[in-house]
C-alpha positions as a Markdown table, in Angstrom:
| # | Residue | x | y | z |
|---|---|---|---|---|
| 1 | Met | 0.0 | 0.0 | 0.0 |
| 2 | Ile | 1.3 | 3.5 | -0.9 |
| 3 | Glu | 0.9 | 6.2 | 1.6 |
| 4 | Lys | -0.1 | 9.6 | 0.2 |
| 5 | Ile | 1.8 | 12.6 | 1.4 |
| 6 | Thr | -0.9 | 15.3 | 1.7 |
| 7 | Asp | 0.6 | 17.5 | 4.3 |
| 8 | Ile | 3.9 | 17.7 | 6.3 |
| 9 | Asn | 2.3 | 16.5 | 9.6 |
| 10 | Gly | 3.8 | 19.2 | 11.8 |
| 11 | Val | 7.4 | 18.3 | 10.9 |
| 12 | Leu | 8.3 | 22.0 | 10.7 |
| 13 | Lys | 8.0 | 23.8 | 14.0 |
| 14 | Val | 8.0 | 27.4 | 15.2 |
| 15 | Arg | 11.5 | 28.5 | 16.0 |
| 16 | Pro | 12.4 | 29.3 | 19.6 |
| 17 | Gln | 13.0 | 33.0 | 20.3 |
| 18 | Asp | 16.6 | 32.3 | 21.4 |
| 19 | Met | 17.6 | 30.2 | 18.4 |
| 20 | His | 21.0 | 30.6 | 16.8 |
| 21 | Lys | 22.2 | 29.5 | 13.4 |
| 22 | Gly | 23.9 | 26.4 | 14.7 |
| 23 | Gln | 20.5 | 25.1 | 15.7 |
| 24 | Ala | 19.2 | 25.6 | 12.2 |
| 25 | Gly | 21.6 | 23.0 | 10.8 |
| 26 | Arg | 25.0 | 23.0 | 9.1 |
| 27 | Val | 24.9 | 21.7 | 5.6 |
| 28 | Leu | 27.8 | 21.0 | 3.1 |
| 29 | Ile | 27.1 | 20.8 | -0.6 |
| 30 | Ile | 29.8 | 19.0 | -2.5 |
| 31 | Gly | 29.4 | 19.7 | -6.2 |
| 32 | Gly | 30.1 | 22.0 | -9.1 |
| 33 | Gln | 32.6 | 21.6 | -11.9 |
| 34 | Glu | 33.4 | 23.7 | -15.0 |
| 35 | Gly | 30.1 | 24.3 | -16.8 |
| 36 | Met | 28.0 | 22.9 | -13.9 |
| 37 | Ala | 28.5 | 25.5 | -11.1 |
| 38 | Gly | 24.8 | 26.3 | -11.3 |
| 39 | Ala | 23.8 | 22.9 | -9.9 |
| 40 | Ala | 25.7 | 23.6 | -6.7 |
| 41 | Val | 24.2 | 27.1 | -6.6 |
| 42 | Leu | 20.7 | 25.7 | -6.8 |
| 43 | Ala | 21.3 | 23.1 | -4.2 |
| 44 | Ala | 22.7 | 25.8 | -1.8 |
| 45 | Arg | 19.7 | 28.0 | -2.5 |
| 46 | Gly | 17.3 | 25.1 | -1.7 |
| 47 | Ala | 19.1 | 24.6 | 1.6 |
| 48 | Leu | 19.2 | 28.3 | 2.6 |
| 49 | Tyr | 15.7 | 29.2 | 1.5 |
| 50 | Ser | 14.3 | 26.2 | 3.4 |
| 51 | Gly | 16.0 | 27.4 | 6.6 |
| 52 | Ala | 19.5 | 25.9 | 7.0 |
| 53 | Gly | 21.5 | 28.1 | 9.3 |
| 54 | Leu | 24.9 | 27.6 | 7.7 |
| 55 | Val | 25.6 | 26.3 | 4.2 |
| 56 | Lys | 29.0 | 25.7 | 2.6 |
| 57 | Ile | 29.8 | 24.7 | -0.9 |
| 58 | Ser | 32.9 | 22.6 | -1.7 |
| 59 | Ala | 33.8 | 23.1 | -5.3 |
| 60 | Leu | 36.7 | 23.8 | -7.6 |
| 61 | Glu | 38.4 | 27.0 | -6.5 |
| 62 | Asn | 38.2 | 28.5 | -9.9 |
| 63 | Leu | 34.4 | 28.5 | -9.5 |
| 64 | Phe | 34.4 | 30.4 | -6.3 |
| 65 | His | 33.7 | 33.8 | -8.0 |
| 66 | Ile | 30.6 | 32.4 | -9.7 |
| 67 | Leu | 29.3 | 30.7 | -6.5 |
| 68 | Gln | 29.9 | 33.6 | -4.2 |
| 69 | Thr | 28.2 | 36.1 | -6.5 |
| 70 | Ser | 25.3 | 33.7 | -7.2 |
| 71 | Val | 24.6 | 32.7 | -3.6 |
| 72 | Thr | 26.2 | 35.2 | -1.4 |
| 73 | Glu | 25.0 | 33.6 | 1.8 |
| 74 | Ala | 27.0 | 30.4 | 1.3 |
| 75 | Met | 30.7 | 30.0 | 2.0 |
| 76 | Cys | 33.0 | 28.2 | -0.3 |
| 77 | Ile | 35.7 | 25.7 | 0.6 |
| 78 | Thr | 38.1 | 23.7 | -1.6 |
| 79 | Arg | 38.0 | 19.9 | -1.8 |
| 80 | Glu | 41.3 | 19.7 | 0.1 |
| 81 | Asn | 40.0 | 21.7 | 3.1 |
| 82 | Ile | 36.9 | 19.7 | 4.0 |
| 83 | Asp | 36.4 | 19.0 | 7.7 |
| 84 | Leu | 33.6 | 16.5 | 7.3 |
| 85 | Gln | 32.8 | 16.5 | 11.0 |
| 86 | Glu | 31.9 | 20.2 | 11.0 |
| 87 | Phe | 28.6 | 19.5 | 9.4 |
| 88 | Asp | 25.2 | 18.0 | 10.3 |
| 89 | Val | 24.4 | 16.8 | 6.8 |
| 90 | Ile | 26.4 | 16.4 | 3.6 |
| 91 | Ala | 24.8 | 16.5 | 0.1 |
| 92 | Ile | 27.1 | 15.3 | -2.7 |
| 93 | Gly | 26.6 | 15.2 | -6.4 |
| 94 | Pro | 25.0 | 18.3 | -8.0 |
| 95 | Gly | 27.2 | 19.2 | -10.9 |
| 96 | Leu | 30.0 | 17.1 | -9.4 |
| 97 | Gly | 31.2 | 15.2 | -12.5 |
| 98 | Val | 32.1 | 11.5 | -12.7 |
| 99 | Ser | 35.8 | 10.7 | -12.3 |
| 100 | Asp | 38.2 | 8.6 | -10.2 |
| 101 | Glu | 38.8 | 11.6 | -8.0 |
| 102 | Asn | 35.2 | 12.1 | -7.3 |
| 103 | Gly | 34.6 | 8.4 | -6.8 |
| 104 | Lys | 37.2 | 8.5 | -4.1 |
| 105 | Leu | 35.7 | 11.6 | -2.6 |
| 106 | Leu | 32.3 | 9.9 | -2.4 |
| 107 | Gln | 33.8 | 6.9 | -0.8 |
| 108 | Arg | 35.5 | 9.2 | 1.8 |
| 109 | Val | 32.2 | 10.9 | 2.6 |
| 110 | Leu | 30.4 | 7.6 | 3.0 |
| 111 | Thr | 33.1 | 6.0 | 5.2 |
| 112 | Glu | 34.4 | 8.9 | 7.3 |
| 113 | Phe | 31.3 | 11.0 | 7.9 |
| 114 | Gln | 29.1 | 9.7 | 10.6 |
| 115 | Gly | 26.0 | 11.8 | 9.8 |
| 116 | Pro | 23.3 | 11.7 | 7.1 |
| 117 | Val | 24.4 | 11.9 | 3.5 |
| 118 | Val | 22.2 | 12.9 | 0.5 |
| 119 | Ile | 23.4 | 11.6 | -2.8 |
| 120 | Asp | 22.1 | 13.1 | -6.0 |
| 121 | Ala | 23.0 | 13.5 | -9.7 |
| 122 | Asp | 26.7 | 12.7 | -10.4 |
| 123 | Gly | 27.1 | 11.3 | -6.9 |
| 124 | Leu | 24.7 | 8.6 | -8.0 |
| 125 | Asn | 26.4 | 8.2 | -11.3 |
| 126 | Cys | 29.7 | 7.7 | -9.5 |
| 127 | Leu | 28.1 | 5.2 | -7.2 |
| 128 | Cys | 26.9 | 2.9 | -10.1 |
| 129 | Asp | 30.1 | 3.2 | -12.1 |
| 130 | Arg | 32.4 | 0.4 | -10.9 |
| 131 | Ser | 35.4 | 1.9 | -12.6 |
| 132 | Val | 35.3 | 4.9 | -10.2 |
| 133 | Phe | 33.4 | 3.3 | -7.2 |
| 134 | Pro | 34.4 | -0.4 | -7.1 |
| 135 | Asp | 32.9 | -1.5 | -3.8 |
| 136 | Pro | 29.2 | -0.8 | -3.2 |
| 137 | Arg | 29.5 | -2.3 | 0.3 |
| 138 | Val | 30.8 | 1.1 | 1.3 |
| 139 | Leu | 27.2 | 2.3 | 0.9 |
| 140 | Thr | 25.4 | -0.7 | 2.3 |
| 141 | Asp | 27.6 | -1.0 | 5.3 |
| 142 | Arg | 26.9 | 2.6 | 6.5 |
| 143 | Glu | 25.3 | 2.9 | 9.9 |
| 144 | Ala | 24.2 | 6.5 | 9.4 |
| 145 | Val | 21.3 | 7.6 | 7.2 |
| 146 | Thr | 21.8 | 7.8 | 3.5 |
| 147 | Val | 19.3 | 9.4 | 1.1 |
| 148 | Met | 19.4 | 8.8 | -2.6 |
| 149 | Thr | 17.4 | 10.9 | -5.1 |
| 150 | Pro | 17.5 | 9.3 | -8.5 |
| 151 | His | 15.4 | 10.2 | -11.5 |
| 152 | Pro | 14.3 | 7.2 | -13.6 |
| 153 | Gly | 17.4 | 7.1 | -15.7 |
| 154 | Glu | 19.7 | 7.2 | -12.7 |
| 155 | Ala | 17.5 | 4.6 | -11.0 |
| 156 | Asp | 17.9 | 2.3 | -14.0 |
| 157 | Arg | 21.7 | 2.5 | -13.8 |
| 158 | Leu | 21.7 | 2.0 | -10.1 |
| 159 | Leu | 19.4 | -1.0 | -10.3 |
| 160 | Arg | 21.6 | -2.6 | -13.0 |
| 161 | Ser | 24.8 | -1.9 | -11.0 |
| 162 | Phe | 23.2 | -3.9 | -8.1 |
| 163 | Gly | 22.3 | -6.8 | -10.3 |
| 164 | Cys | 18.5 | -6.0 | -10.5 |
| 165 | Gly | 16.3 | -5.7 | -13.6 |
| 166 | Gly | 16.2 | -2.2 | -15.0 |
| 167 | Tyr | 13.7 | 0.5 | -14.3 |
| 168 | Lys | 11.4 | -0.3 | -17.2 |
| 169 | Leu | 11.3 | -4.0 | -16.3 |
| 170 | Leu | 10.5 | -3.3 | -12.6 |
| 171 | Gly | 8.3 | -0.2 | -12.9 |
| 172 | Arg | 8.3 | 2.7 | -10.5 |
| 173 | Glu | 7.1 | 1.1 | -7.3 |
| 174 | Arg | 9.3 | -2.0 | -7.5 |
| 175 | Ser | 12.3 | 0.1 | -8.6 |
| 176 | Ala | 12.0 | 2.4 | -5.5 |
| 177 | Arg | 11.5 | -0.6 | -3.2 |
| 178 | Glu | 14.4 | -2.6 | -4.7 |
| 179 | Leu | 16.8 | 0.3 | -4.5 |
| 180 | Ala | 15.9 | 0.9 | -0.8 |
| 181 | Ala | 16.3 | -2.8 | -0.1 |
| 182 | Lys | 19.6 | -3.2 | -1.9 |
| 183 | Thr | 21.2 | -0.1 | -0.5 |
| 184 | Gly | 19.6 | 0.4 | 2.9 |
| 185 | Ala | 19.0 | 4.0 | 1.9 |
| 186 | Ile | 15.9 | 6.2 | 1.9 |
| 187 | Val | 15.2 | 6.4 | -1.8 |
| 188 | Leu | 13.3 | 9.3 | -3.3 |
| 189 | Leu | 12.4 | 8.4 | -6.9 |
| 190 | Lys | 11.7 | 11.6 | -8.8 |
| 191 | Gly | 9.0 | 12.1 | -11.4 |
| 192 | Gln | 5.3 | 12.4 | -11.5 |
| 193 | Gly | 4.0 | 11.3 | -8.1 |
| 194 | Thr | 7.5 | 11.2 | -6.5 |
| 195 | Leu | 7.9 | 8.0 | -4.5 |
| 196 | Ile | 9.8 | 7.7 | -1.3 |
| 197 | Ala | 10.8 | 4.2 | -0.2 |
| 198 | Ser | 12.5 | 3.1 | 3.1 |
| 199 | Gly | 12.3 | -0.3 | 4.6 |
| 200 | Ser | 8.6 | -1.4 | 4.4 |
| 201 | His | 7.5 | 2.2 | 3.8 |
| 202 | Leu | 6.4 | 3.5 | 0.4 |
| 203 | Ala | 4.9 | 7.0 | 0.1 |
| 204 | Gln | 3.9 | 9.2 | -2.8 |
| 205 | Asn | 4.1 | 13.0 | -2.9 |
| 206 | Thr | 1.0 | 14.9 | -4.0 |
| 207 | Thr | 2.3 | 18.3 | -4.8 |
| 208 | Gly | 4.0 | 19.6 | -7.9 |
| 209 | Asn | 3.3 | 20.0 | -11.6 |
| 210 | Pro | 4.8 | 19.3 | -15.1 |
| 211 | Gly | 6.5 | 22.8 | -15.1 |
| 212 | Met | 9.0 | 21.3 | -12.7 |
| 213 | Ala | 10.4 | 19.1 | -15.5 |
| 214 | Thr | 13.3 | 21.6 | -15.9 |
| 215 | Gly | 17.0 | 21.4 | -15.4 |
| 216 | Gly | 18.1 | 22.0 | -11.8 |
| 217 | Ser | 14.8 | 21.3 | -10.1 |
| 218 | Gly | 16.3 | 18.2 | -8.5 |
| 219 | Asp | 19.3 | 20.2 | -7.2 |
| 220 | Val | 16.9 | 22.5 | -5.4 |
| 221 | Leu | 15.2 | 19.4 | -3.9 |
| 222 | Thr | 18.6 | 18.0 | -2.7 |
| 223 | Gly | 19.2 | 21.2 | -0.8 |
| 224 | Ile | 15.8 | 21.2 | 0.8 |
| 225 | Ile | 16.3 | 17.6 | 1.9 |
| 226 | Ala | 19.7 | 18.3 | 3.4 |
| 227 | Ser | 18.3 | 21.4 | 5.2 |
| 228 | Phe | 15.3 | 19.6 | 6.7 |
| 229 | Ile | 17.3 | 16.6 | 7.9 |
| 230 | Ala | 19.8 | 19.0 | 9.5 |
| 231 | Gln | 17.1 | 21.0 | 11.2 |
| 232 | Gly | 15.4 | 17.8 | 12.3 |
| 233 | Met | 18.6 | 17.0 | 14.2 |
| 234 | His | 18.1 | 20.1 | 16.3 |
| 235 | Phe | 15.0 | 22.2 | 17.2 |
| 236 | Met | 12.6 | 20.4 | 14.9 |
| 237 | Glu | 13.4 | 16.9 | 16.3 |
| 238 | Ala | 12.2 | 15.2 | 13.1 |
| 239 | Glu | 13.3 | 11.7 | 11.9 |
| 240 | Pro | 15.1 | 11.7 | 8.6 |
| 241 | Leu | 12.3 | 10.0 | 6.8 |
| 242 | Glu | 9.8 | 12.6 | 8.0 |
| 243 | Ala | 12.2 | 15.3 | 6.8 |
| 244 | Val | 12.4 | 13.7 | 3.4 |
| 245 | Tyr | 8.6 | 13.6 | 3.1 |
| 246 | Ala | 8.4 | 17.2 | 4.1 |
| 247 | Ala | 11.1 | 18.2 | 1.6 |
| 248 | Ala | 9.3 | 16.5 | -1.3 |
| 249 | Phe | 6.0 | 18.2 | -0.3 |
| 250 | Ile | 7.5 | 21.7 | 0.1 |
| 251 | His | 9.5 | 21.3 | -3.1 |
| 252 | Gly | 6.3 | 20.4 | -5.0 |
| 253 | Ala | 4.4 | 23.2 | -3.3 |
| 254 | Ala | 7.1 | 25.7 | -4.4 |
| 255 | Gly | 6.7 | 24.4 | -7.9 |
| 256 | Asp | 3.0 | 25.0 | -7.7 |
| 257 | Ile | 3.5 | 28.5 | -6.5 |
| 258 | Ala | 5.9 | 29.2 | -9.4 |
| 259 | Ala | 3.5 | 27.8 | -11.9 |
| 260 | Asp | 0.7 | 30.0 | -10.6 |
| 261 | Gln | 2.9 | 33.1 | -10.7 |
| 262 | Ile | 4.8 | 32.4 | -14.0 |
| 263 | Gly | 3.1 | 29.5 | -15.8 |
| 264 | Gln | 4.4 | 26.0 | -16.3 |
| 265 | Tyr | 6.1 | 26.7 | -19.6 |
| 266 | Gly | 8.3 | 29.6 | -18.5 |
| 267 | Met | 9.2 | 28.6 | -14.9 |
| 268 | Thr | 12.8 | 27.6 | -14.1 |
| 269 | Ser | 14.5 | 25.8 | -11.3 |
| 270 | Ala | 15.5 | 29.2 | -9.9 |
| 271 | Asp | 11.8 | 30.2 | -9.8 |
| 272 | Ile | 11.2 | 27.0 | -7.7 |
| 273 | Ala | 14.0 | 27.9 | -5.3 |
| 274 | Asp | 12.7 | 31.4 | -5.0 |
| 275 | Ala | 9.3 | 30.1 | -4.0 |
| 276 | Val | 10.5 | 27.7 | -1.3 |
| 277 | Ser | 10.2 | 30.2 | 1.5 |
| 278 | Gln | 6.7 | 31.2 | 0.5 |
| 279 | Ala | 5.7 | 27.6 | 0.2 |
| 280 | Ile | 6.8 | 26.9 | 3.8 |
| 281 | Lys | 4.9 | 30.0 | 5.0 |
| 282 | Glu | 1.7 | 29.0 | 3.1 |
| 283 | Val | 1.9 | 25.4 | 4.3 |
| 284 | Thr | 2.8 | 26.0 | 7.9 |
| 285 | Gly | 1.6 | 29.5 | 8.6 |
| 286 | Phe | 5.1 | 30.6 | 9.8 |
């Protein structure tokens, strides 16, 4: 049976008057390469506009000028200067690129970081490429929470890398369940009626519209997921699965606001990011 996500069930809470930014969550976005800096920007905006207290982007140093002018609230750090334990949640993959170096970086994050990790985009592509990520047990042996956010094409590659039938053979529901079972991760399978699978749980989001089928929309979602999980570790006191449900719902609600204001044809992922704060206010009242 598929649970329908029709609200966020009080996951987001009113902030205490004496709250400081550390209690709003510390998020690291690892991504961005030449020609793909925008993906890291959108993920950072998603995290910031959904309430994360501190967001840093780890990217190639020659991209810092782009990142710091595009999302001024985020700080930039090089790949060599990452202190993983500084953060509550790490999101890896938006605009990252697939390479031996990035495969090793993903392996380092999964083995050394003891907190929740959100894997998206090229993080997933590294994960299913055995030439750059040879041992999938690094993922399955993790004790901390892992969230994977594939679109159908990425889901197909992941399923095949784990020896399962492809996405078309299994269909959406079985694909989400199989990936969750094989990896031990919370799997958010993007697309119409986004599915979220974890253990025996399978839920379907009910917000969103076809205008969200635009490049970068998933990067915004990655940032929101990381932000809500990080905040859930502090004042919100929400479980990661609850935070993922809420992130999918708010992301879709932001897309619906953007569609109402701009129209489905002309809206972009930046419009979705810009509407995240308004979506939270409309859904929660604060």
